[in-house]
C-alpha positions as a Markdown table, in Angstrom:
| # | Residue | x | y | z |
|---|---|---|---|---|
| 1 | Unk | -29.4 | 57.0 | 23.7 |
| 2 | Unk | -32.8 | 56.3 | 21.9 |
| 3 | Unk | -31.6 | 54.6 | 18.6 |
| 4 | Unk | -34.0 | 54.2 | 15.5 |
| 5 | Unk | -33.5 | 51.5 | 13.1 |
| 6 | Unk | -35.5 | 52.0 | 9.8 |
| 7 | Unk | -35.0 | 51.2 | 6.1 |
| 8 | Unk | -33.3 | 53.8 | 4.2 |
| 9 | Unk | -35.4 | 56.5 | 2.6 |
| 10 | Unk | -34.5 | 58.7 | -0.8 |
| 11 | Unk | -33.0 | 61.3 | 1.2 |
| 12 | Unk | -30.3 | 59.5 | 3.3 |
| 13 | Unk | -27.7 | 59.0 | 0.7 |
| 14 | Unk | -25.4 | 61.9 | 1.5 |
| 15 | Unk | -25.8 | 60.8 | 5.3 |
| 16 | Unk | -25.1 | 57.0 | 4.9 |
| 17 | Unk | -22.1 | 58.2 | 2.2 |
| 18 | Unk | -20.6 | 60.1 | 5.2 |
| 19 | Unk | -21.1 | 57.6 | 7.9 |
| 20 | Unk | -19.1 | 54.7 | 5.8 |
| 21 | Unk | -16.1 | 57.4 | 5.4 |
| 22 | Unk | -16.0 | 58.3 | 8.8 |
| 23 | Unk | -16.2 | 55.0 | 9.8 |
| 24 | Unk | -13.5 | 53.6 | 7.5 |
| 25 | Unk | -11.5 | 56.6 | 7.0 |
| 26 | Unk | -11.8 | 56.3 | 3.0 |
| 27 | Unk | -14.4 | 56.6 | 0.2 |
| 28 | Unk | -14.7 | 53.3 | -1.1 |
| 29 | Unk | -17.6 | 51.9 | 0.8 |
| 30 | Unk | -19.6 | 55.0 | 0.0 |
| 31 | Unk | -19.0 | 54.6 | -3.4 |
| 32 | Unk | -19.5 | 50.6 | -3.1 |
| 33 | Unk | -23.3 | 51.4 | -1.8 |
| 34 | Unk | -24.0 | 54.1 | -4.3 |
| 35 | Unk | -22.9 | 51.5 | -7.5 |
| 36 | Unk | -25.1 | 48.8 | -5.6 |
| 37 | Unk | -28.2 | 51.0 | -5.3 |
| 38 | Unk | -27.7 | 51.6 | -8.9 |
| 39 | Unk | -27.8 | 47.9 | -9.7 |
| 40 | Unk | -29.8 | 44.9 | -10.1 |
| 41 | Unk | -28.7 | 43.3 | -6.8 |
| 42 | Unk | -29.9 | 46.0 | -4.7 |
| 43 | Unk | -32.8 | 45.4 | -2.0 |
| 44 | Unk | -34.2 | 48.3 | -0.8 |
| 45 | Unk | -35.8 | 46.9 | 2.3 |
| 46 | Unk | -32.1 | 45.8 | 3.3 |
| 47 | Unk | -30.4 | 49.1 | 3.6 |
| 48 | Unk | -30.9 | 49.7 | 6.9 |
| 49 | Unk | -30.0 | 52.8 | 8.8 |
| 50 | Unk | -29.4 | 53.5 | 12.8 |
| 51 | Unk | -30.9 | 56.9 | 13.5 |
| 52 | Unk | -30.1 | 59.1 | 16.3 |
| 53 | Unk | -32.2 | 62.5 | 16.8 |
| 54 | Unk | -32.4 | 62.8 | 13.4 |
| 55 | Unk | -29.0 | 62.0 | 12.4 |
| 56 | Unk | -28.0 | 58.8 | 10.8 |
| 57 | Unk | -25.1 | 57.2 | 12.9 |
| 58 | Unk | -25.1 | 53.6 | 11.2 |
| 59 | Unk | -25.8 | 51.6 | 8.2 |
| 60 | Unk | -25.8 | 48.0 | 7.0 |
| 61 | Unk | -26.6 | 46.7 | 3.4 |
| 62 | Unk | -27.5 | 43.6 | 2.2 |
| 63 | Unk | -27.3 | 42.8 | -1.4 |
| 64 | Unk | -27.6 | 39.9 | -4.0 |
| 65 | Unk | -25.0 | 37.4 | -4.5 |
| 66 | Unk | -24.4 | 34.0 | -6.0 |
| 67 | Unk | -22.8 | 30.8 | -4.6 |
| 68 | Unk | -21.6 | 28.9 | -7.9 |
| 69 | Unk | -21.3 | 25.3 | -7.7 |
| 70 | Unk | -22.9 | 22.5 | -9.5 |
| 71 | Unk | -26.1 | 24.9 | -9.4 |
| 72 | Unk | -26.3 | 28.7 | -8.7 |
| 73 | Unk | -27.6 | 29.6 | -5.5 |
| 74 | Unk | -28.8 | 33.0 | -4.4 |
| 75 | Unk | -27.6 | 34.6 | -1.1 |
| 76 | Unk | -26.5 | 37.9 | 0.1 |
| 77 | Unk | -23.8 | 39.7 | 1.0 |
| 78 | Unk | -23.8 | 41.6 | 4.4 |
| 79 | Unk | -21.4 | 44.7 | 3.0 |
| 80 | Unk | -20.7 | 47.1 | 4.1 |
| 81 | Unk | -21.7 | 47.8 | 7.9 |
| 82 | Unk | -20.7 | 51.2 | 9.6 |
| 83 | Unk | -21.2 | 53.1 | 12.8 |
| 84 | Unk | -19.8 | 56.4 | 13.2 |
| 85 | Unk | -16.6 | 56.1 | 15.5 |
| 86 | Unk | -17.8 | 58.0 | 18.3 |
| 87 | Unk | -20.9 | 55.8 | 18.5 |
| 88 | Unk | -19.0 | 52.6 | 17.9 |
| 89 | Unk | -19.1 | 49.9 | 20.9 |
| 90 | Unk | -22.7 | 50.9 | 22.0 |
| 91 | Unk | -24.9 | 47.9 | 20.2 |
| 92 | Unk | -25.8 | 50.1 | 17.3 |
| 93 | Unk | -24.0 | 48.0 | 14.8 |
| 94 | Unk | -25.4 | 44.9 | 16.7 |
| 95 | Unk | -29.1 | 46.1 | 16.2 |
| 96 | Unk | -28.5 | 46.6 | 12.4 |
| 97 | Unk | -27.2 | 43.3 | 12.1 |
| 98 | Unk | -30.0 | 41.2 | 14.0 |
| 99 | Unk | -32.4 | 43.7 | 12.4 |
| 100 | Unk | -30.9 | 42.9 | 8.7 |
| 101 | Unk | -31.1 | 39.4 | 9.4 |
| 102 | Unk | -34.8 | 39.5 | 10.5 |
| 103 | Unk | -35.9 | 41.6 | 7.6 |
| 104 | Unk | -33.8 | 39.0 | 5.4 |
| 105 | Unk | -35.7 | 36.2 | 6.5 |
| 106 | Unk | -38.9 | 38.1 | 6.2 |
| 107 | Unk | -38.2 | 38.5 | 2.7 |
| 108 | Unk | -37.4 | 34.7 | 2.0 |
| 109 | Unk | -33.6 | 34.6 | 1.7 |
| 110 | Unk | -32.2 | 32.1 | 3.4 |
| 111 | Unk | -28.4 | 32.4 | 3.5 |
| 112 | Unk | -26.0 | 35.4 | 4.1 |
| 113 | Unk | -22.1 | 35.9 | 3.6 |
| 114 | Unk | -19.9 | 38.4 | 5.3 |
| 115 | Unk | -16.2 | 39.2 | 5.5 |
| 116 | Unk | -15.5 | 40.4 | 8.6 |
| 117 | Unk | -14.2 | 40.4 | 12.1 |
| 118 | Unk | -13.6 | 36.8 | 13.1 |
| 119 | Unk | -14.6 | 37.8 | 16.9 |
| 120 | Unk | -17.5 | 39.9 | 16.0 |
| 121 | Unk | -19.8 | 37.9 | 13.4 |
| 122 | Unk | -20.0 | 34.5 | 15.3 |
| 123 | Unk | -22.1 | 36.3 | 18.0 |
| 124 | Unk | -24.8 | 36.5 | 15.4 |
| 125 | Unk | -24.8 | 32.6 | 14.4 |
| 126 | Unk | -22.1 | 33.3 | 11.5 |
| 127 | Unk | -19.8 | 30.4 | 10.9 |
| 128 | Unk | -16.9 | 29.8 | 8.9 |
| 129 | Unk | -18.1 | 29.6 | 5.3 |
| 130 | Unk | -15.9 | 27.0 | 4.4 |
| 131 | Unk | -17.9 | 24.6 | 6.6 |
| 132 | Unk | -19.9 | 24.5 | 3.9 |
| 133 | Unk | -17.0 | 24.1 | 1.3 |
| 134 | Unk | -18.1 | 27.9 | 0.1 |
| 135 | Unk | -15.2 | 29.4 | -1.1 |
| 136 | Unk | -14.2 | 33.4 | -1.5 |
| 137 | Unk | -13.4 | 35.0 | -4.7 |
| 138 | Unk | -10.7 | 37.4 | -2.8 |
| 139 | Unk | -7.7 | 36.3 | -0.7 |
| 140 | Unk | -9.0 | 36.6 | 2.6 |
| 141 | Unk | -8.0 | 34.8 | 5.9 |
| 142 | Unk | -10.3 | 31.3 | 6.4 |
| 143 | Unk | -11.6 | 32.6 | 9.5 |
| 144 | Unk | -13.0 | 36.1 | 8.3 |
| 145 | Unk | -15.1 | 34.5 | 5.5 |
| 146 | Unk | -18.2 | 33.6 | 7.1 |
| 147 | Unk | -21.9 | 32.4 | 6.7 |
| 148 | Unk | -25.2 | 32.2 | 8.1 |
| 149 | Unk | -28.2 | 29.6 | 7.4 |
| 150 | Unk | -31.6 | 31.5 | 7.8 |
| 151 | Unk | -33.3 | 28.8 | 7.7 |
| 152 | Unk | -32.4 | 25.3 | 8.6 |
| 153 | Unk | -29.5 | 23.1 | 6.0 |
| 154 | Unk | -29.8 | 26.4 | 3.7 |
| 155 | Unk | -26.1 | 26.1 | 2.9 |
| 156 | Unk | -26.1 | 21.8 | 2.8 |
| 157 | Unk | -25.0 | 20.8 | -0.6 |
| 158 | Unk | -24.3 | 24.5 | -2.0 |
| 159 | Unk | -20.6 | 24.1 | -2.2 |
| 160 | Unk | -18.9 | 26.4 | -4.8 |
| 161 | Unk | -17.6 | 29.7 | -4.8 |
| 162 | Unk | -19.2 | 33.2 | -4.1 |
| 163 | Unk | -20.0 | 35.2 | -7.0 |
| 164 | Unk | -20.0 | 39.1 | -6.0 |
| 165 | Unk | -21.5 | 41.3 | -8.7 |
| 166 | Unk | -19.3 | 43.7 | -10.4 |
| 167 | Unk | -19.8 | 46.6 | -8.1 |
| 168 | Unk | -18.0 | 44.9 | -5.5 |
| 169 | Unk | -14.7 | 44.8 | -7.9 |
| 170 | Unk | -15.2 | 48.4 | -9.3 |
| 171 | Unk | -14.1 | 49.9 | -5.7 |
């Protein structure tokens, strides 16, 4: 299985919508991506697809968010990430995450926030966000709200509440 990891291209949007619909068995994530693409927090280089034989089988999106505390700090949200069910558990999600983390570092971002599976994301270096006194605006268990520092001590002293753009609240 030869998977290609690349940035989203303009004509990929329908396939990306379908990947998310199949993976999540609903349309909310696809709608969220469409809204983020139209907003000021979209970073084209951080919308990444996994492609197999000219078919998109996975997608990950990172977009700008804020940590609001004593000051406002820019971070990234990893949301959503999807792999078509028949291609799950084959390392595609891992490749998307690693590629996204590397690209985020290249672009100069220093942290990423995710709400996700407590057993999965720590493999990539994510830790419980409460470690830095960073709080989620949604009611979720502490262990699923995680962050990763892309540069050393990037989250030190940045306690506060994560503020997601309106696009996240519209879905």
